[in-house]
C-alpha positions as CSV (number, residue, x, y, z in Angstrom):
1,M,58.0,-37.2,207.3
2,T,61.4,-36.2,205.6
3,T,61.6,-36.2,201.8
4,D,64.8,-37.7,200.2
5,P,65.9,-35.1,197.6
6,K,67.3,-38.2,195.5
7,D,63.8,-39.9,195.9
8,P,62.4,-39.7,192.2
9,R,59.0,-40.0,193.8
10,G,59.3,-36.3,195.3
11,N,56.7,-35.1,197.5
12,R,54.2,-38.1,196.4
13,E,52.5,-39.5,199.1
14,E,53.5,-42.8,200.2
15,G,51.9,-45.8,198.2
16,E,51.4,-43.7,195.1
17,S,52.7,-45.5,192.1
18,D,54.4,-44.1,188.9
19,A,51.4,-45.3,186.7
20,S,49.1,-43.3,189.0
21,A,51.2,-39.9,189.1
22,S,51.3,-40.3,185.5
23,T,47.6,-40.5,185.0
24,S,46.5,-37.8,187.6
25,S,49.0,-35.5,185.6
26,M,46.8,-35.4,182.7
27,T,44.5,-32.7,182.2
28,L,40.6,-33.7,182.3
29,I,40.5,-33.1,178.4
30,E,43.4,-35.0,177.9
31,K,41.8,-38.1,179.8
32,I,38.5,-37.2,177.9
33,K,40.3,-37.5,174.4
34,H,42.3,-40.4,175.5
35,T,39.0,-42.4,176.2
36,L,37.4,-41.4,173.0
37,T,40.5,-42.1,170.7
38,S,41.1,-45.4,172.4
39,T,37.6,-46.7,171.6
40,A,37.3,-49.3,169.1
41,P,36.4,-47.5,165.6
42,E,33.8,-50.0,165.1
43,R,32.2,-49.4,168.0
44,W,31.2,-46.0,166.6
45,E,28.1,-45.4,164.2
46,Q,28.6,-42.4,161.7
47,G,25.6,-40.6,160.7
48,G,25.4,-37.8,158.0
49,E,27.9,-36.8,155.8
50,P,29.6,-33.5,154.5
51,L,27.3,-31.0,152.9
52,D,27.3,-31.1,149.0
53,T,25.8,-27.8,147.7
54,S,25.2,-29.2,144.3
55,R,22.9,-31.9,145.4
56,R,18.8,-31.3,145.4
57,F,16.7,-32.4,148.4
58,Q,12.9,-33.0,148.7
59,R,12.3,-30.9,151.7
60,A,13.8,-27.7,153.2
61,Q,15.9,-28.2,156.4
62,Q,17.1,-25.7,159.0
63,T,20.4,-27.5,159.9
64,W,23.0,-30.0,158.2
65,E,23.9,-32.4,160.7
66,E,27.0,-34.9,161.1
67,I,27.1,-37.3,163.9
68,F,29.1,-40.0,165.5
69,S,27.4,-42.0,168.2
70,T,28.2,-44.9,170.3
71,D,26.6,-46.9,173.3
72,T,27.3,-46.5,176.9
73,K,26.2,-47.7,180.3
74,S,24.7,-44.2,180.8
75,G,23.0,-44.0,177.1
76,V,24.1,-43.2,173.8
77,L,26.9,-40.6,173.4
78,V,26.8,-38.1,170.3
79,L,29.4,-36.1,168.7
80,R,27.6,-33.6,166.7
81,S,28.3,-31.1,164.0
82,S,25.0,-29.0,163.4
83,T,25.6,-26.3,160.9
84,P,22.6,-23.8,159.9
85,L,21.3,-23.8,156.5
86,G,19.9,-21.6,153.8
87,S,17.5,-23.4,151.4
88,N,16.7,-22.2,147.8
89,F,14.3,-24.1,145.8
90,F,15.0,-24.8,142.2
91,A,13.5,-27.5,139.6
92,G,14.2,-30.7,141.0
93,G,14.3,-29.6,144.5
94,Y,16.1,-27.7,147.2
95,S,19.8,-26.9,147.4
96,F,21.7,-26.1,150.6
97,S,24.1,-23.6,151.5
98,P,25.7,-22.8,155.2
99,S,24.0,-19.6,156.5
100,G,26.3,-19.5,159.4
101,T,29.2,-21.5,161.2
102,A,28.8,-25.1,162.4
103,R,28.0,-25.7,166.1
104,Y,29.6,-28.7,167.9
105,L,28.2,-30.5,170.9
106,I,28.6,-33.7,172.6
107,E,25.3,-34.8,174.0
108,L,24.3,-37.6,176.2
109,R,20.8,-39.1,174.9
110,G,18.7,-42.1,175.9
111,R,19.0,-46.0,175.6
112,G,17.6,-46.8,171.7
113,W,18.3,-43.1,170.3
114,S,19.1,-43.4,166.7
115,P,21.0,-41.1,164.5
116,K,18.0,-40.8,162.1
117,M,16.4,-38.8,164.9
118,L,18.3,-35.9,163.8
119,L,19.0,-37.0,160.2
120,D,15.5,-37.5,159.2
121,P,13.5,-34.4,158.7
122,A,10.2,-36.0,159.8
123,F,11.8,-37.2,163.1
124,R,13.1,-33.4,163.8
125,G,9.7,-31.9,162.8
126,S,8.2,-33.8,165.6
127,G,10.2,-32.4,168.1
128,G,11.4,-35.9,169.1
129,A,15.2,-35.1,168.4
130,E,15.6,-33.1,171.6
131,R,14.0,-35.3,173.9
132,T,16.4,-36.8,176.9
133,C,19.5,-35.0,175.5
134,Q,22.0,-33.6,177.9
135,I,24.7,-31.5,176.6
136,L,28.3,-32.7,178.1
137,A,30.4,-30.0,176.1
138,E,30.2,-27.6,173.1
139,G,32.2,-24.9,171.4
140,D,35.9,-25.6,170.9
141,I,36.4,-28.5,172.9
142,A,33.6,-30.5,171.4
143,Q,34.8,-29.6,167.9
144,Q,38.3,-30.8,169.0
145,L,37.0,-34.1,170.1
146,F,34.6,-34.3,167.2
147,R,37.5,-34.1,164.8
148,E,39.6,-36.5,166.7
149,V,37.0,-39.2,166.3
150,E,36.5,-38.3,162.6
151,Q,40.1,-38.6,161.8
152,I,40.0,-42.2,163.6
153,I,37.2,-43.5,161.5
154,K,38.6,-42.2,158.5
155,N,42.2,-43.8,159.1
156,Y,40.1,-46.9,160.2
157,R,38.0,-47.1,157.1
158,E,41.0,-46.2,154.6
159,T,42.7,-49.4,156.1
160,M,39.9,-51.5,155.8
161,R,39.5,-50.5,152.1
162,R,43.2,-51.1,151.7
163,D,42.7,-54.7,153.3
164,F,39.7,-55.2,151.3
165,N,40.8,-54.4,147.8
166,D,44.0,-56.4,148.4
167,S,42.0,-59.4,149.5
168,V,39.8,-59.0,146.5
169,A,42.5,-58.7,144.1
170,R,43.9,-62.2,145.5
171,L,40.5,-63.8,145.0
172,V,40.1,-62.6,141.7
173,S,43.1,-63.8,140.4
174,N,42.0,-67.3,141.4
175,L,38.4,-66.8,141.2
176,K,37.4,-69.8,139.1
177,E,39.6,-72.2,141.1
178,N,38.2,-70.7,144.4
179,I,34.8,-71.2,143.2
180,G,35.6,-74.6,141.9
181,E,36.8,-75.7,145.2
182,T,33.3,-75.1,146.9
183,T,30.2,-77.4,146.9
184,A,26.7,-77.1,146.5
185,A,25.9,-77.0,150.2
186,D,28.2,-74.0,150.6
187,W,25.7,-71.9,148.4
188,S,22.4,-70.3,149.3
189,S,19.7,-68.8,147.1
190,V,19.4,-65.2,146.8
191,E,16.0,-63.8,146.3
192,G,15.4,-60.8,144.1
193,D,13.1,-59.1,141.5
194,V,11.1,-61.2,138.9
195,G,13.5,-63.2,136.6
196,Y,16.1,-63.0,139.1
197,K,18.1,-66.3,140.3
198,G,21.2,-65.7,142.3
199,Y,23.3,-67.7,144.8
200,R,25.7,-66.5,147.9
201,T,28.6,-68.0,149.6
202,E,31.9,-66.9,151.6
203,I,35.4,-67.6,150.4
204,N,38.2,-66.2,152.6
205,G,36.0,-63.9,154.4
206,I,34.5,-62.1,151.6
207,A,31.1,-62.6,150.4
208,V,30.6,-63.8,147.1
209,T,27.1,-62.9,145.4
210,I,26.4,-64.2,141.7
211,G,23.1,-63.6,140.1
212,S,21.3,-63.7,136.8
213,I,18.2,-61.9,135.4
214,S,16.6,-63.0,132.4
215,S,14.1,-61.1,130.3
216,D,12.0,-62.2,127.1
217,L,15.1,-61.3,125.1
218,S,18.2,-61.7,127.1
219,T,19.9,-62.7,130.3
220,A,22.1,-60.3,132.1
221,Y,24.7,-61.5,135.0
222,S,26.1,-59.8,137.9
223,M,28.9,-60.4,140.5
224,T,29.6,-59.0,143.5
225,L,32.1,-59.3,146.5
226,G,31.5,-57.6,149.6
227,R,33.0,-57.2,153.2
228,L,31.8,-55.3,156.4
229,G,29.7,-52.7,154.0
230,L,32.8,-52.7,151.2
231,V,31.9,-53.7,147.7
232,W,33.5,-54.8,144.7
233,Q,31.3,-55.3,141.6
234,C,32.6,-57.1,138.6
235,R,32.5,-55.6,135.3
236,D,33.2,-58.5,133.0
237,P,30.2,-59.9,131.5
238,F,32.0,-63.5,130.1
239,L,33.4,-64.1,133.6
240,M,30.2,-63.3,135.4
241,Q,28.3,-65.9,133.2
242,E,31.1,-68.5,133.4
243,I,30.9,-68.2,137.4
244,F,27.3,-68.3,137.5
245,T,27.0,-71.6,135.0
246,I,29.4,-73.2,137.2
247,V,27.7,-72.5,140.4
248,D,24.0,-73.1,139.0
249,E,24.9,-76.2,137.3
250,S,26.5,-77.5,140.5
251,V,23.3,-76.4,142.7
252,R,21.1,-78.2,140.2
253,T,23.1,-81.3,140.2
254,A,22.9,-81.7,144.0
255,S,19.1,-81.1,143.9
256,L,18.7,-83.8,141.2
257,E,20.7,-86.1,143.4
258,Q,18.7,-85.5,146.6
259,L,15.6,-86.1,144.6
260,G,17.1,-89.2,143.2
261,K,17.8,-90.4,147.0
262,V,14.4,-89.4,147.8
263,L,12.7,-91.2,145.2
264,E,15.0,-94.5,146.0
265,D,13.4,-94.5,149.5
266,M,9.9,-94.9,148.0
267,L,10.6,-98.1,146.7
């Protein structure tokens, strides 16, 4: 078969598409990177955090672990940074400092595996952390992929935080009116410590929790707004008391009305 030099397909075999040729030109590492970075950020579970050498811990550890993991059809894919530690005991606990360079690994672990099996010293001490572990990559490649996913998660969370802050600002700017538009049926009771009374609802996709805790001498109020693990806490005691009073009176009034209806049915 002759090849037309003007044919942009060059020496490709007949039937091979431009998209297929483009994909085949990617290196294996590029394909892997593309797959990882194209995975929805919310699918990744993060375990651990950067090492803070000023903190104190109750137990000594041999390594400091940072993990990103996600479920796949073959098991749990784990991107892992494992830093060897030196431990020094002071009053109040152990302080940690790196005793070597971090080791980066990409592992495949069994279904049902949880990051706490590496992060919790009790699990690591039992030897259960290394069961059914297959190392798929390590070294520079694993470090590169770990950093790629880490940056994706960081950007995603920063975007979530900005969106959350904007939503909270809009809600708080008109909070009493928004609360006033709810009904008693919109609120559910929240259990707490002795003396605590609380209610929760959702407004514009944000969970609103309002509560009071009473002692013999005083009553304190709280209010938090939350979404997807992000929390804003109100610091205005007068606003919290006012909102709680509105909600509490609405719920109590609705309960009394229901009681009246029940009593009417008895007649």
